[in-house]
N, C-alpha and C positions, 0 to 999 in steps of 0.2 A: 576926939582924935580925928584928924583930917583923913579923908578917904584917899586911897591910892589907886592908880590906874589898874584896872582889872587885867589879870593875865589870861592868855588864851587857854591855859590849863583849867583855870577856875571856871571860865565860861563854858568850856566843853563838858566838864563834869556836871555842872548844874543843868546844862541843856540835856544831857543824857538822862539825868535823873527825872526831868520833866517828861521827856520823850517816853521813857520806859513806863512811867506811871500812867500813860494814856493808851497803852497797847492792850486793850481788853482781851482780844482774841489771841494775839500772838504770844502773850505771856503764858498761855495754857497749852501750846503745842510743842512738839519735839524740836529742840534746838541743839541736839547733841553733836551735830556734824559741823558746827561753825568753824572749829579750829582747823579743819582741813583746808580752809581758804586763806590761812594766815601763816603758813610755814615759810619762813624766809629761805629762799633758795630752792624751794621744793613746792611751789604753788601748783595747783592742779588745773589751772585754766579757769574757765567760767562755768564748768559743769561738773557736778559730782554724781557718780553712780552709786546709789545706795543699795547695798546688798539686801536681798530678801531670802530668808532661810528656805531650804528645799522642803518639798512635801513628800511623804512616803505613804505607801499602802501597808497593811498588816497581813502577814501570812497566817493561814489556818493549817494546822497539822505540823508534823515534825520535819518534813523535807524542806531544806533551805531553798530560798528563791531570792537570790541577790538582785538588787535594783540599783539603778544609777542615782547619784546625788547631783541634782541640777539646781544650782542657786539662781534665783531670779534677781532682777534689779529694776530700779526705776531711776530716771535721770532727774537731777535737780539743777536747773540752770540758774545761775546767779547773775542776772543781766539787767535788772530793773534798778535805776538810779533816780532817787528823788531828793530834793533839797529845798531849802528856803534861803533867799538872799536878802540881806539887810544892809543898811548903810547908817553908821553912827558918826557923831561928832566926838571930839576929844572930851567935851563936857559930859556927854552921855556915858562915855566909857569910864569916867571918873566918879564912880558911885559905889556903894556897897552892893554885894552880890544879890541880896534879897530884893533890893529896889530894882536893880537891873533885870533880875529874873522876872519879877512881877510885871514890869513894864514891857519887856521885849521877848525874853526867852519863852515864857509860858505861852503867849499867843502863837509864836512861830512854831514851837515844838509841838503844840497841841494840834495844829493844822497838818503838820508833817506826819505825826503819828496817826491821825485820822485817815489820811490818804494811804499810808502804808497798810494800816489795818483793813481798810476797804478793799485794797488790792488782794490781800491775803484771803479775805473772806470770799473771794471768787471761787475758792476751792469748795464752797458749799455746793456749787453747781456740778462738781465732780462726784457728789455724794448721791448714791442711788437709793439707799434705804430711806424710807419715809413713813411717817405716821401722822395722825391728825386728820382733820376735815378741812380741805381747801375752802377758804372763805369764812372759817370760824376761828377766832382768836383762841389759842390753847389756854385752858384755865383749870383743868382738872388733874387730879393725881393720876388718873388712868392714862391720859395721853403721854405724860412724862414717864410713867411706868412702862408704857408700851415702847417708848424710845429706849429705855434701859434694857428691856427685853430683847430688842433688836441687837444691841451690843452684846448681850449675854449669848444669844444664838450665834453671833459671829466670833465668840470665844474671847471677847475683850476682857481683860482682867478687872476685877473689882479691887483696885489697889489704891484708891483715893485720887486717881488721875483722870476722872471723868468730869467733864464740864458742860454746862448748858449756857449757851449764848442766846439772849433774848432781845428782841426789840422792845422799846418802852411800853407799847401797848400790851404785849404778851407778858411782860414782867408785872405790870399793874394787875392784869387779869389773874395771873398765876398766884401772886401774893394774896389776892382776895380769895381765890379758890382753895388755897392750901392753908388758910389762916387757922383752920380748926385742927391741923395736925398736932399730935402730941410732940411737944418740943420743950426743951429747957426754957424756963421762964425768961431768962435774960436774952435768949435767942429770939423769942417771940417779941419781946420788947424792942430789941434792936431792929427787927423786921418791920415793926409798926412805925418806929421813928423814921427809918430811912426809906421805907417803901420798896426795899430791895432784899431779896433772900440771899443769904450767904452760903449756906450749905443745908441740903435736905435730900432725902431719898438717894443717898450716895452720890450726889452731884454737887460740884461747886457751881454757883450761879453768878452770872455777870450780865449786866445790861450793856447793850452796844447799839448805838444809833446807826452803825454801819452794817447791820444785818441785811443780807442781800434780799432783794425782791426778784421774783420770777414772773415774767410776763409771758403768758401762754400764747401759742400761735393762733392764727385765724382759721384753723382747720375746720373742715366740715365732712360729712359722710362717715363711713366706717373704714377702719384700717385692719388688715389681717396679714398674716404671713403668707407668702406665696412660694411654692417650690419647697425644696429641702434645705436644711441648714446644717453645715458641717461642724463637727466639734472644732473648737479653736476659732470660731467666727467672731469678728469684731463688727460685722454689719449684718443687717437683716434685709432680705428682699421682701418688700411689702406691696400689697395691692390696696390702693386708696380709692375704694368704691364710693362714688357719689361726690368725690372731691373735685376741685377745680384747679387750674394751673396756678392760680394766685394764692392758694392755701399754703400755710406754713406750719412747721413744727419747730419750736424754739430750742436752741441749745440749753440743756439743763432740765428739760421736761422729763418726767418720770412715768414709766409705764410697766404693765405686766402683760404676760402672754398666757392665754388660756392653756391649761394642762401642764405648764412648766413651773414646777414647784422648787422651792429652795431646799438645800440639803445641809446637814451638819458637816462642817469643814473637815472633821477628823473621821467620823464613823460613816459618813455618806448616807446616813439615814434621812429619808424624805421628811421634811417638816410640813406643817399644816398650812403655811402661807405660800402664795405664789412668789416666785423670784421677781425682784424689782430690778429694772434697768434704767439707765439714764441716756438721753440723746446727747452725743458729744459734739455735734455740729448742726447748725440750723439747716433745715431741709425744706425745700419749696416743692409744691405740687407740680404735676406734669399732666399734659393732656392724655398721655398713655395710661396714667394711673399706676404704672409700675415704677417703683422707686427703690433706691438703696438707702437704708437708714443706718447711720453710724452709731454704735452703741457701746456702753460699758456696763458691767464688766464683760470680758471675753467669755463666750459661752463654751463650757466644757461639759460634754454629756457623759453618760454612764460608762463609756468605753475609755475615758480619759484617765483612769486610775486615780492617783492622788490629787490631780488637778480638778476632778469633777466638782461642779458647783451648781448643777441643776439636775432635777429628777429625770428628765428626758429632754431630748432636743426638740425645738419648735417644729411643728408639723404644718403641712400645707393647709391653709384656711383657718389656722388658729387665730382667734380674735385678739387684737391688741387694744388694751384699755389704757388711755392716758389719764393722769391725775388732773383734776380741775376742769373748768369749763373752757369753752373756746372764746373767740372774739377779743383776744388780747387782754384777758383778765390778769390783774396784778395780785400776786400772793407773797406775803413775807415768808422767808425761809429761815426760821429759827433753827438752831443747831445743837445737838447733843453729840459729844465725841470723847474718845479716849485720846490722851496726848499723842500717842503714836500713830493716830490716823493721819496727821499732817506734819510735815517738816518745814521749818522756816530757817533760812541761813542768811547771814550777812557776811560781807567780805571786807577786809582791811584795805581801804583806799590809800593810794600812794600819798606820802607826805612830801611837801616841797623841800628843797635843799636847806632853805632857811627855816628850821623847825621852831624858831622862836615865834614865827607868825602862824603856826598851825599846830593842832594837837588831834590825836586820835585816841579815843577811850572806848572800852568795851564794858558793858554791864549786862549780865545775864544773857549773853549771846547777841546783843545788839551793839554793832560797831558804828560809831559816829565820828566823822571827821569834821572839824571846824577850822576854816582857813581865813585868816585875817589879812587884809591888804592895807594899803596906805594911799591916801590922796593928799599930797602935799599942798596942792593949790587951794583946795577947799577945806583943809583941816578935817578930812573925812576918813572914816575907817570902815570900808566895805567888808562885810563878813558873809561867807557862804557856809552853809551846813549841808552835809551830804551823807546819805545812807545808800549803800549798794547791797541789794538783797535779792533773794529768790525763794520760791516755795513750791511744794509739790504735795499732792495727796498720796502719801506713801502706802497707807492701808485704808482706803476709803470705806471698806467694809466695817471699820471700827467707828463709824460715824453714822448719824441718822438725822435727817431733816424733820423738823416739827412744823408742819404747814400752818400758816395763819390766814 
């Protein structure tokens, strides 16, 4: 039977299928809010405010002590647009969808998916909880168990929605390191054949070449807190003893503060591990050695009630210890997370008036528009594909880096 000219609907559906299949990280994060950007006549602009539930303290005794209910929020901007532009002839458009997909759509959608996935994985650098040994590829049950424990202490549910995203080296080392686990025979056989774990120790596993690397700063000397730190602080005043003006601390570097321990989010019991923080903007040294370091999470001390997240506020001269070595060392940042740690949303891009030349389809929260043009002089069919998207670390405490 003779082939017929492909329709834009057919092309869009097939492209979306290929695009969706290549989004290793995004497929496992929260996309519940996408519909908010697609309400005809009631669009919310380019930013969605995601509500976060209020936190409360518990009364002791019989006398009532009412407290305010204050909802938090985090903004999700949907402002990133990426696409791939192609140009076909009538002859190329006149083929079956499998042939067309294999020759054109798969290569173009794969590179688009990879770039979107890489963008979204920048949220790794918003994650402050960390385990593993910088410079050592993770390969043992203990390191992944420690990551799960971080999520447990942050009260992440064990509901089947935890995922581990690994770079190829970490996946190879972990498959080798965990090959002796007690597993169903067919699962072990599949792991052996594919070289990729699918599910173990309450984690879904995925290999992703877009795992982010962190390059540490060129810092030297010692760093400590200077002065007092108020509850609600998003910066730390630091003393960079022995440093020079050209020293740097990179955005995404993780550190701890001596004497500042983590607490249980509900009971406020002090835990045994120091609270971990992340640097939210690159910082350069100064001749005065006195600097302001932007950090996350916000520091809430013991007087902060339900918001308390540290055992005590940082004190003057408390030592600051950064992960990894200096001199711009590169460390892979594998990631374990619950789906609610991150939110990814796409928006419905406007269609042209002649909708026979364009189509927009949505699959599992990914909205893709493909728009076809016509070049009558050269018998050409230029085609553009577009995704408009945004992402935010909604609950970064429900994620944990595993350093490589």
